[in-house]
C-alpha positions as a Markdown table, in Angstrom:
| # | Residue | x | y | z |
|---|---|---|---|---|
| 1 | Met | 109.5 | 112.7 | 69.5 |
| 2 | His | 110.9 | 109.7 | 71.4 |
| 3 | Tyr | 108.6 | 107.7 | 73.6 |
| 4 | Ala | 109.5 | 105.3 | 76.4 |
| 5 | Met | 110.0 | 101.8 | 75.0 |
| 6 | Asn | 108.1 | 99.9 | 77.6 |
| 7 | Ala | 105.1 | 102.3 | 77.5 |
| 8 | Ser | 104.9 | 102.6 | 73.7 |
| 9 | Ser | 105.0 | 98.8 | 73.3 |
| 10 | Leu | 101.9 | 98.3 | 75.4 |
| 11 | Glu | 98.8 | 96.9 | 73.6 |
| 12 | Gly | 95.3 | 98.2 | 74.1 |
| 13 | Ser | 92.8 | 96.3 | 76.3 |
| 14 | Ala | 91.0 | 93.9 | 74.0 |
| 15 | Thr | 88.0 | 93.7 | 76.4 |
| 16 | Leu | 87.5 | 97.5 | 76.3 |
| 17 | Ile | 88.2 | 97.8 | 72.6 |
| 18 | Tyr | 85.6 | 95.1 | 71.6 |
| 19 | Thr | 83.1 | 96.4 | 74.2 |
| 20 | Ala | 83.4 | 99.9 | 72.8 |
| 21 | Arg | 83.1 | 98.6 | 69.2 |
| 22 | Ala | 79.9 | 96.7 | 70.0 |
| 23 | Ala | 78.5 | 99.7 | 71.8 |
| 24 | Ala | 79.3 | 102.1 | 68.9 |
| 25 | Met | 77.5 | 99.8 | 66.4 |
| 26 | Lys | 74.5 | 99.6 | 68.7 |
| 27 | Ala | 74.4 | 103.3 | 69.2 |
| 28 | Ala | 74.5 | 103.7 | 65.4 |
| 29 | Gly | 71.3 | 101.7 | 65.2 |
| 30 | Lys | 72.7 | 98.3 | 64.4 |
| 31 | Asp | 71.1 | 95.2 | 65.8 |
| 32 | Val | 73.8 | 94.0 | 68.2 |
| 33 | Ile | 73.8 | 91.9 | 71.3 |
| 34 | Ser | 77.0 | 92.3 | 73.3 |
| 35 | Leu | 78.5 | 89.6 | 75.5 |
| 36 | Thr | 81.7 | 91.5 | 75.9 |
| 37 | Ala | 81.6 | 93.4 | 79.1 |
| 38 | Gly | 82.9 | 92.0 | 82.4 |
| 39 | Gln | 80.4 | 93.8 | 84.6 |
| 40 | Pro | 77.1 | 93.1 | 86.3 |
| 41 | Asp | 74.0 | 94.3 | 84.6 |
| 42 | Phe | 72.4 | 95.3 | 87.9 |
| 43 | Pro | 72.1 | 98.6 | 89.6 |
| 44 | Thr | 74.4 | 99.6 | 92.5 |
| 45 | Pro | 72.8 | 98.8 | 95.8 |
| 46 | Asp | 70.7 | 101.7 | 97.2 |
| 47 | Val | 72.7 | 101.8 | 100.5 |
| 48 | Ala | 75.8 | 102.6 | 98.6 |
| 49 | Ile | 74.2 | 105.4 | 96.6 |
| 50 | Glu | 72.7 | 106.8 | 99.8 |
| 51 | Ala | 76.1 | 106.7 | 101.5 |
| 52 | Ala | 77.7 | 108.6 | 98.6 |
| 53 | Thr | 74.9 | 111.2 | 98.7 |
| 54 | Arg | 75.3 | 111.6 | 102.4 |
| 55 | Ala | 79.1 | 111.9 | 102.1 |
| 56 | Met | 78.6 | 114.7 | 99.6 |
| 57 | Ala | 76.1 | 116.5 | 101.7 |
| 58 | Glu | 78.5 | 116.3 | 104.7 |
| 59 | Gly | 81.2 | 117.9 | 102.7 |
| 60 | Lys | 83.4 | 114.7 | 102.3 |
| 61 | Thr | 84.5 | 115.8 | 98.9 |
| 62 | Leu | 88.1 | 116.8 | 99.6 |
| 63 | Tyr | 91.4 | 114.8 | 99.6 |
| 64 | Thr | 91.5 | 111.8 | 101.8 |
| 65 | Pro | 94.7 | 110.0 | 103.0 |
| 66 | Ser | 96.4 | 108.6 | 99.9 |
| 67 | Met | 95.9 | 104.9 | 101.0 |
| 68 | Gly | 92.2 | 105.5 | 101.7 |
| 69 | Ile | 90.1 | 106.5 | 104.6 |
| 70 | Ser | 90.9 | 104.7 | 107.8 |
| 71 | Glu | 87.3 | 103.5 | 108.3 |
| 72 | Leu | 87.3 | 101.7 | 105.0 |
| 73 | Arg | 90.9 | 100.2 | 105.4 |
| 74 | Glu | 89.8 | 98.9 | 108.9 |
| 75 | Ala | 86.6 | 97.5 | 107.4 |
| 76 | Val | 88.6 | 95.7 | 104.7 |
| 77 | Ala | 91.0 | 94.3 | 107.2 |
| 78 | Asp | 88.2 | 93.0 | 109.4 |
| 79 | Arg | 86.1 | 91.5 | 106.6 |
| 80 | Trp | 89.0 | 89.6 | 104.9 |
| 81 | Ser | 90.4 | 88.5 | 108.2 |
| 82 | Glu | 87.1 | 86.8 | 108.7 |
| 83 | Val | 87.1 | 85.3 | 105.2 |
| 84 | His | 90.6 | 83.9 | 105.5 |
| 85 | Gly | 91.0 | 83.3 | 109.2 |
| 86 | Gln | 93.7 | 85.9 | 109.5 |
| 87 | Asn | 94.4 | 88.8 | 111.7 |
| 88 | Tyr | 94.8 | 91.7 | 109.2 |
| 89 | Lys | 95.2 | 95.2 | 110.6 |
| 90 | Val | 94.8 | 98.6 | 109.0 |
| 91 | Asp | 98.5 | 98.6 | 107.8 |
| 92 | Asn | 97.7 | 95.4 | 105.9 |
| 93 | Ala | 95.0 | 97.1 | 103.8 |
| 94 | Met | 95.1 | 99.8 | 101.1 |
| 95 | Val | 92.3 | 101.3 | 98.9 |
| 96 | Ser | 93.0 | 102.1 | 95.2 |
| 97 | Cys | 91.1 | 103.2 | 92.1 |
| 98 | Gly | 89.8 | 99.8 | 91.3 |
| 99 | Ala | 91.3 | 96.3 | 91.6 |
| 100 | Lys | 93.3 | 96.8 | 88.4 |
| 101 | His | 95.0 | 99.8 | 90.1 |
| 102 | Ser | 95.6 | 97.7 | 93.2 |
| 103 | Ile | 97.4 | 95.1 | 91.1 |
| 104 | Ala | 99.5 | 97.7 | 89.3 |
| 105 | Asn | 100.6 | 99.2 | 92.6 |
| 106 | Leu | 101.6 | 95.9 | 94.1 |
| 107 | Leu | 103.5 | 94.8 | 90.9 |
| 108 | Glu | 105.4 | 98.1 | 90.7 |
| 109 | Ala | 106.5 | 97.5 | 94.3 |
| 110 | Val | 108.1 | 94.1 | 93.6 |
| 111 | Val | 109.0 | 93.8 | 89.8 |
| 112 | Ser | 112.3 | 95.1 | 88.6 |
| 113 | Pro | 113.4 | 95.1 | 84.9 |
| 114 | Gly | 114.2 | 91.6 | 83.8 |
| 115 | Asp | 112.2 | 89.9 | 86.6 |
| 116 | Arg | 110.3 | 86.9 | 85.5 |
| 117 | Val | 106.7 | 86.6 | 86.6 |
| 118 | Leu | 104.5 | 83.5 | 86.2 |
| 119 | Leu | 101.0 | 84.2 | 84.8 |
| 120 | Pro | 98.1 | 81.9 | 84.2 |
| 121 | Lys | 97.1 | 81.0 | 80.7 |
| 122 | Pro | 94.5 | 82.0 | 79.8 |
| 123 | Tyr | 95.2 | 85.3 | 81.6 |
| 124 | Trp | 93.3 | 88.5 | 82.1 |
| 125 | Val | 94.3 | 90.8 | 79.3 |
| 126 | Ser | 96.0 | 93.4 | 81.6 |
| 127 | Tyr | 98.4 | 91.0 | 83.4 |
| 128 | Pro | 101.1 | 90.7 | 80.7 |
| 129 | Gln | 100.8 | 94.4 | 79.8 |
| 130 | Met | 101.4 | 95.4 | 83.4 |
| 131 | Ile | 104.5 | 93.2 | 83.6 |
| 132 | Arg | 105.8 | 94.6 | 80.3 |
| 133 | Arg | 105.3 | 98.2 | 81.5 |
| 134 | Leu | 107.7 | 97.5 | 84.3 |
| 135 | Gly | 110.3 | 95.8 | 82.1 |
| 136 | Gly | 109.5 | 92.4 | 83.5 |
| 137 | Ile | 109.1 | 89.2 | 81.6 |
| 138 | Ser | 105.9 | 87.2 | 81.6 |
| 139 | Val | 106.2 | 83.4 | 81.7 |
| 140 | Tyr | 103.5 | 80.8 | 81.4 |
| 141 | Pro | 102.7 | 77.2 | 82.3 |
| 142 | Val | 104.0 | 74.7 | 79.6 |
| 143 | Gly | 101.1 | 72.3 | 79.8 |
| 144 | Asp | 97.7 | 72.4 | 78.1 |
| 145 | Gly | 95.6 | 72.9 | 81.3 |
| 146 | Met | 93.8 | 76.1 | 81.9 |
| 147 | Leu | 94.7 | 76.4 | 85.6 |
| 148 | Ile | 98.1 | 76.9 | 87.3 |
| 149 | Thr | 99.4 | 73.9 | 89.2 |
| 150 | Gly | 102.0 | 73.4 | 91.9 |
| 151 | Asp | 104.4 | 71.9 | 89.3 |
| 152 | Asp | 104.0 | 75.1 | 87.2 |
| 153 | Val | 105.1 | 77.1 | 90.1 |
| 154 | Arg | 108.1 | 74.9 | 90.8 |
| 155 | Arg | 109.2 | 74.9 | 87.1 |
| 156 | Ala | 108.8 | 78.7 | 86.8 |
| 157 | Ala | 110.8 | 79.2 | 90.0 |
| 158 | Glu | 113.6 | 76.9 | 88.8 |
| 159 | Glu | 113.7 | 79.0 | 85.7 |
| 160 | Gly | 114.1 | 82.2 | 87.7 |
| 161 | Ala | 110.6 | 83.5 | 88.3 |
| 162 | Lys | 110.4 | 85.8 | 91.3 |
| 163 | Gly | 106.6 | 85.8 | 91.7 |
| 164 | Met | 103.3 | 85.1 | 90.1 |
| 165 | Ile | 99.8 | 86.4 | 89.6 |
| 166 | Phe | 97.1 | 83.9 | 90.5 |
| 167 | Asn | 93.4 | 84.1 | 89.5 |
| 168 | Ser | 90.7 | 81.7 | 90.6 |
| 169 | Pro | 87.8 | 82.0 | 89.8 |
| 170 | Cys | 89.5 | 82.8 | 86.5 |
| 171 | Asn | 88.8 | 85.5 | 84.0 |
| 172 | Pro | 88.2 | 84.5 | 81.1 |
| 173 | Ser | 87.4 | 80.7 | 81.7 |
| 174 | Gly | 85.4 | 80.9 | 84.9 |
| 175 | Leu | 87.4 | 77.8 | 86.1 |
| 176 | Val | 88.4 | 77.3 | 89.7 |
| 177 | Asn | 91.4 | 75.5 | 91.2 |
| 178 | Thr | 90.3 | 72.6 | 93.5 |
| 179 | Ala | 91.2 | 72.4 | 97.2 |
| 180 | Asp | 93.8 | 69.6 | 96.4 |
| 181 | Met | 95.3 | 71.8 | 93.7 |
| 182 | Met | 95.5 | 74.6 | 96.1 |
| 183 | Lys | 97.3 | 72.5 | 98.7 |
| 184 | Asp | 100.1 | 71.7 | 96.1 |
| 185 | Ile | 100.3 | 75.2 | 94.9 |
| 186 | Ala | 100.6 | 76.4 | 98.5 |
| 187 | Leu | 103.3 | 73.9 | 99.1 |
| 188 | Ala | 105.1 | 75.0 | 96.0 |
| 189 | Ile | 105.0 | 78.6 | 97.1 |
| 190 | Arg | 106.4 | 77.7 | 100.4 |
| 191 | Glu | 109.2 | 75.6 | 98.8 |
| 192 | Thr | 110.2 | 78.3 | 96.2 |
| 193 | Gly | 109.7 | 81.4 | 98.3 |
| 194 | Ile | 108.1 | 83.3 | 95.4 |
| 195 | Trp | 105.7 | 86.2 | 96.0 |
| 196 | Val | 102.1 | 85.9 | 94.9 |
| 197 | Ile | 99.4 | 88.4 | 93.9 |
| 198 | Ser | 96.1 | 86.5 | 94.2 |
| 199 | Asp | 93.5 | 88.2 | 92.1 |
| 200 | Asp | 90.3 | 87.4 | 94.1 |
| 201 | Ile | 87.9 | 89.8 | 92.4 |
| 202 | Tyr | 85.5 | 87.1 | 91.6 |
| 203 | Glu | 85.6 | 85.3 | 95.0 |
| 204 | Asp | 82.0 | 85.9 | 95.8 |
| 205 | Leu | 80.9 | 84.4 | 92.4 |
| 206 | Tyr | 81.8 | 80.7 | 93.1 |
| 207 | Tyr | 79.1 | 78.2 | 92.2 |
| 208 | Gly | 80.6 | 75.3 | 94.1 |
| 209 | Thr | 79.9 | 74.3 | 97.7 |
| 210 | Gly | 81.1 | 76.6 | 100.5 |
| 211 | Gln | 83.9 | 79.1 | 100.2 |
| 212 | Val | 86.0 | 79.2 | 97.0 |
| 213 | Pro | 89.3 | 77.2 | 97.5 |
| 214 | His | 92.2 | 79.6 | 98.3 |
| 215 | Ile | 95.9 | 79.5 | 98.9 |
| 216 | Leu | 95.6 | 80.9 | 102.4 |
| 217 | Thr | 93.0 | 78.2 | 103.3 |
| 218 | Ala | 95.5 | 75.6 | 102.2 |
| 219 | Asp | 98.3 | 77.3 | 104.2 |
| 220 | Pro | 97.4 | 80.3 | 106.3 |
| 221 | Asp | 101.1 | 80.9 | 107.2 |
| 222 | Leu | 101.7 | 82.2 | 103.7 |
| 223 | Lys | 100.1 | 85.5 | 104.4 |
| 224 | Asp | 103.3 | 87.5 | 104.2 |
| 225 | Gln | 104.1 | 86.0 | 100.7 |
| 226 | Val | 100.6 | 86.2 | 99.3 |
| 227 | Ala | 98.9 | 89.5 | 98.6 |
| 228 | Leu | 95.1 | 89.6 | 98.1 |
| 229 | Ile | 93.3 | 91.7 | 95.5 |
| 230 | Thr | 89.6 | 92.3 | 95.8 |
| 231 | Gly | 87.0 | 95.0 | 95.6 |
| 232 | Val | 83.3 | 95.9 | 95.3 |
| 233 | Ser | 83.1 | 96.0 | 91.5 |
| 234 | Lys | 81.9 | 92.5 | 90.6 |
| 235 | Ser | 80.1 | 91.5 | 93.8 |
| 236 | Tyr | 78.1 | 94.7 | 94.2 |
| 237 | Ala | 77.7 | 96.1 | 90.7 |
| 238 | Met | 80.0 | 99.1 | 91.4 |
| 239 | Thr | 82.4 | 98.9 | 88.5 |
| 240 | Gly | 82.2 | 102.6 | 87.7 |
| 241 | Trp | 82.9 | 103.7 | 91.3 |
| 242 | Arg | 86.5 | 102.5 | 90.9 |
| 243 | Ile | 87.3 | 101.1 | 94.3 |
| 244 | Gly | 89.6 | 98.1 | 94.8 |
| 245 | Phe | 91.6 | 96.8 | 97.8 |
| 246 | Ala | 95.0 | 95.3 | 98.3 |
| 247 | Ile | 95.8 | 93.3 | 101.4 |
| 248 | Ala | 99.4 | 92.3 | 102.0 |
| 249 | Asn | 102.2 | 92.4 | 104.5 |
| 250 | Pro | 102.8 | 95.9 | 105.8 |
| 251 | Asp | 106.1 | 96.5 | 104.0 |
| 252 | Trp | 104.5 | 95.7 | 100.6 |
| 253 | Ile | 101.5 | 97.9 | 101.4 |
| 254 | Arg | 103.7 | 100.8 | 102.5 |
| 255 | Ile | 105.8 | 100.7 | 99.3 |
| 256 | Ala | 102.7 | 100.4 | 97.1 |
| 257 | Gly | 101.1 | 103.2 | 99.1 |
| 258 | Arg | 104.0 | 105.5 | 98.2 |
| 259 | Ile | 103.6 | 104.7 | 94.5 |
| 260 | Gln | 99.9 | 105.6 | 94.7 |
| 261 | Ala | 100.7 | 108.8 | 96.6 |
| 262 | His | 102.9 | 109.9 | 93.7 |
| 263 | Thr | 100.5 | 108.9 | 91.0 |
| 264 | Thr | 96.8 | 109.2 | 91.7 |
| 265 | Ser | 96.9 | 110.5 | 95.3 |
| 266 | Asn | 93.8 | 109.1 | 96.9 |
| 267 | Pro | 90.8 | 107.1 | 95.4 |
| 268 | Cys | 87.6 | 109.1 | 95.0 |
| 269 | Ser | 86.4 | 110.2 | 98.5 |
| 270 | Ile | 82.7 | 109.7 | 97.6 |
| 271 | Ser | 83.3 | 106.3 | 96.3 |
| 272 | Gln | 85.1 | 105.3 | 99.4 |
| 273 | Tyr | 82.1 | 106.1 | 101.6 |
| 274 | Ala | 79.9 | 104.1 | 99.2 |
| 275 | Ala | 82.2 | 101.2 | 99.4 |
| 276 | Leu | 82.4 | 101.3 | 103.1 |
| 277 | Val | 78.7 | 100.3 | 103.6 |
| 278 | Val | 78.9 | 97.3 | 101.3 |
| 279 | Val | 82.1 | 96.1 | 102.8 |
| 280 | Arg | 80.3 | 96.3 | 106.2 |
| 281 | Arg | 77.8 | 93.9 | 104.6 |
| 282 | Glu | 74.9 | 96.4 | 104.4 |
| 283 | Ala | 74.0 | 95.2 | 100.9 |
| 284 | Glu | 74.2 | 91.4 | 101.3 |
| 285 | Glu | 70.6 | 90.9 | 100.1 |
| 286 | Glu | 71.4 | 92.6 | 96.8 |
| 287 | Arg | 74.7 | 90.7 | 96.5 |
| 288 | Ile | 73.0 | 87.3 | 97.0 |
| 289 | Asp | 70.3 | 88.2 | 94.5 |
| 290 | Met | 72.9 | 89.0 | 91.9 |
| 291 | Tyr | 74.8 | 85.8 | 92.8 |
| 292 | Asn | 71.7 | 83.7 | 92.3 |
| 293 | Ala | 70.9 | 85.4 | 89.0 |
| 294 | Phe | 74.4 | 84.7 | 87.7 |
| 295 | Arg | 74.3 | 81.1 | 88.8 |
| 296 | Arg | 71.0 | 80.6 | 87.0 |
| 297 | Arg | 72.3 | 82.3 | 83.9 |
| 298 | Arg | 75.4 | 80.2 | 84.0 |
| 299 | Asp | 73.2 | 77.1 | 83.9 |
| 300 | Met | 71.1 | 78.5 | 81.1 |
| 301 | Val | 73.9 | 79.6 | 78.8 |
| 302 | Cys | 75.7 | 76.2 | 79.3 |
| 303 | Asp | 72.6 | 74.3 | 78.5 |
| 304 | Leu | 72.0 | 76.3 | 75.4 |
| 305 | Leu | 75.6 | 76.2 | 74.2 |
| 306 | Gly | 75.6 | 72.4 | 74.7 |
| 307 | Asn | 73.2 | 72.2 | 71.7 |
| 308 | Val | 75.5 | 74.2 | 69.5 |
| 309 | Gln | 77.6 | 72.2 | 67.1 |
| 310 | Gly | 81.2 | 73.4 | 66.6 |
| 311 | Leu | 82.0 | 74.4 | 70.2 |
| 312 | Ala | 83.6 | 72.7 | 73.2 |
| 313 | Phe | 83.8 | 74.1 | 76.7 |
| 314 | Asp | 84.1 | 73.4 | 80.4 |
| 315 | Lys | 81.3 | 74.5 | 82.5 |
| 316 | Pro | 82.5 | 77.6 | 84.5 |
| 317 | Glu | 82.5 | 77.2 | 88.3 |
| 318 | Gly | 82.8 | 80.9 | 89.0 |
| 319 | Ala | 82.8 | 84.5 | 87.6 |
| 320 | Phe | 80.3 | 85.2 | 84.8 |
| 321 | Tyr | 82.1 | 84.0 | 81.7 |
| 322 | Val | 82.1 | 80.9 | 79.6 |
| 323 | Phe | 85.2 | 80.2 | 77.3 |
| 324 | Pro | 84.3 | 77.9 | 74.5 |
| 325 | Lys | 86.8 | 76.6 | 71.9 |
| 326 | Val | 85.7 | 76.9 | 68.3 |
| 327 | Leu | 86.1 | 73.5 | 66.6 |
| 328 | Ser | 87.3 | 73.6 | 63.1 |
| 329 | Asp | 89.6 | 71.5 | 60.8 |
| 330 | Lys | 91.4 | 74.8 | 60.0 |
| 331 | Glu | 93.3 | 77.0 | 62.3 |
| 332 | Ile | 91.0 | 79.7 | 63.8 |
| 333 | Asn | 92.1 | 83.4 | 64.0 |
| 334 | Thr | 89.7 | 84.4 | 66.8 |
| 335 | Glu | 90.2 | 88.1 | 66.3 |
| 336 | Lys | 89.0 | 87.8 | 62.7 |
| 337 | Phe | 86.3 | 85.4 | 63.9 |
| 338 | Cys | 85.0 | 87.9 | 66.5 |
| 339 | Ile | 85.1 | 90.8 | 64.2 |
| 340 | Ser | 83.1 | 88.9 | 61.6 |
| 341 | Leu | 80.7 | 87.6 | 64.2 |
| 342 | Leu | 80.0 | 91.1 | 65.4 |
| 343 | Glu | 79.7 | 92.7 | 61.9 |
| 344 | Asn | 77.9 | 89.8 | 60.1 |
| 345 | Gly | 76.2 | 88.0 | 63.0 |
| 346 | Gly | 75.3 | 90.9 | 65.3 |
| 347 | Leu | 77.0 | 89.4 | 68.3 |
| 348 | Gly | 79.8 | 90.9 | 70.4 |
| 349 | Thr | 82.4 | 88.6 | 72.0 |
| 350 | Ile | 86.1 | 88.7 | 73.0 |
| 351 | Pro | 88.7 | 86.7 | 71.0 |
| 352 | Gly | 90.6 | 84.1 | 73.0 |
| 353 | Ser | 93.9 | 85.4 | 71.6 |
| 354 | Ala | 93.5 | 88.5 | 73.8 |
| 355 | Phe | 93.8 | 86.1 | 76.8 |
| 356 | Gly | 96.6 | 84.1 | 75.3 |
| 357 | Asn | 94.5 | 81.2 | 74.0 |
| 358 | Glu | 93.9 | 81.3 | 70.3 |
| 359 | Gly | 90.9 | 79.3 | 69.1 |
| 360 | Tyr | 88.7 | 80.3 | 72.0 |
| 361 | Ile | 86.1 | 83.1 | 72.5 |
| 362 | Arg | 84.9 | 84.6 | 75.8 |
| 363 | Leu | 81.2 | 85.1 | 76.3 |
| 364 | Ser | 79.9 | 87.1 | 79.3 |
| 365 | Phe | 76.6 | 86.0 | 80.7 |
| 366 | Ala | 76.2 | 89.2 | 82.7 |
| 367 | Val | 73.2 | 90.1 | 80.5 |
| 368 | Ser | 69.5 | 89.4 | 80.5 |
| 369 | Asp | 68.0 | 85.9 | 79.8 |
| 370 | Asp | 66.5 | 87.2 | 76.6 |
| 371 | Asp | 69.9 | 88.4 | 75.4 |
| 372 | Ile | 71.6 | 85.1 | 76.4 |
| 373 | Ala | 69.0 | 83.1 | 74.4 |
| 374 | Glu | 69.2 | 85.3 | 71.3 |
| 375 | Ala | 73.0 | 85.4 | 71.5 |
| 376 | Val | 73.3 | 81.6 | 71.3 |
| 377 | Ile | 70.9 | 81.6 | 68.4 |
| 378 | Arg | 73.1 | 84.1 | 66.6 |
| 379 | Leu | 76.3 | 82.3 | 67.4 |
| 380 | Asn | 74.8 | 79.0 | 66.2 |
| 381 | Ala | 73.6 | 80.5 | 63.0 |
| 382 | Phe | 77.1 | 82.1 | 62.4 |
| 383 | Leu | 78.8 | 78.7 | 63.0 |
| 384 | Glu | 76.4 | 76.9 | 60.6 |
| 385 | Arg | 77.1 | 79.4 | 57.9 |
| 386 | Gly | 80.8 | 78.9 | 58.3 |
| 387 | Asp | 81.6 | 82.5 | 57.4 |
| 388 | Phe | 84.8 | 82.4 | 59.4 |
| 389 | Lys | 86.4 | 79.4 | 57.5 |
């Protein structure tokens, strides 16, 4: 049987593969600590669960409009208008089956076969696979820095890039573009005319002062070129509810909405009503509690890792990841490193090669304090043994 070239060439999601592998070992009785999963280890806020229960009791279990219920789209437009000083309306907002689905819909609306798209490096594992699926070509910054710059945008556009995916705070590094960097990036976007998908799913997990720097803060008039991706998964511990949002110019949203209508139809009706209450800020106490826990854990894991020989890392300013480089006089294959660390060291991590940066590993600190402390002990012991060399 013949399969489509673009689809059959896709690679699996390394984050899901390594998370499943660690979980399977733990289920089999192995002593494993996993720092693989990119999700909060907190319960979904009670108000969301109550809203979902109420929706089921009221019979809101049928199809909804394919782009989401109007109340949720309006709430999304209102909230992110407030965040970015914009005037978004319902026709700027769309609800999908998670932020990943939102990105996929927007990309399918703008990427034609052969189109070049600038991606950050390191990148979230799904970005290049999404581009490949559409027949597009992923291009990357040429420098050694871990954050996209305005010059990266200009260079990519000169070489034919039509658009880019932007991610700050970044998964996997947790790094954040500064306000000055954002100003130059915004200027480069204006100069080149490229479209931008800004993946803002970690926007509420910023450990700096004030609001996380953003392209639209640097230049609010870019709103028709810049699409926003956000959702409830990371900020409100609702990963399994599968609700994400796209906010963009009405034409982009309309085309993306048609794509969704012919693929998944609508997002889960019950999940939409659960998301509605948190978007309306009815779970802010829980969100802030989670934020404070992640910030404290960030400091804890960085302090502990700072005493480990054989690693170098930048302290993350956002998200819940740290992305250390494994120092060695030999070239490191991080896939083999992470497999050995899991099987021989009892610690699950994600190889940097999955994010385009060989020699690094991603550690999630969305786990308990005890697990963080024990994980660093295991990582240190593994490095001291040198089993990976």
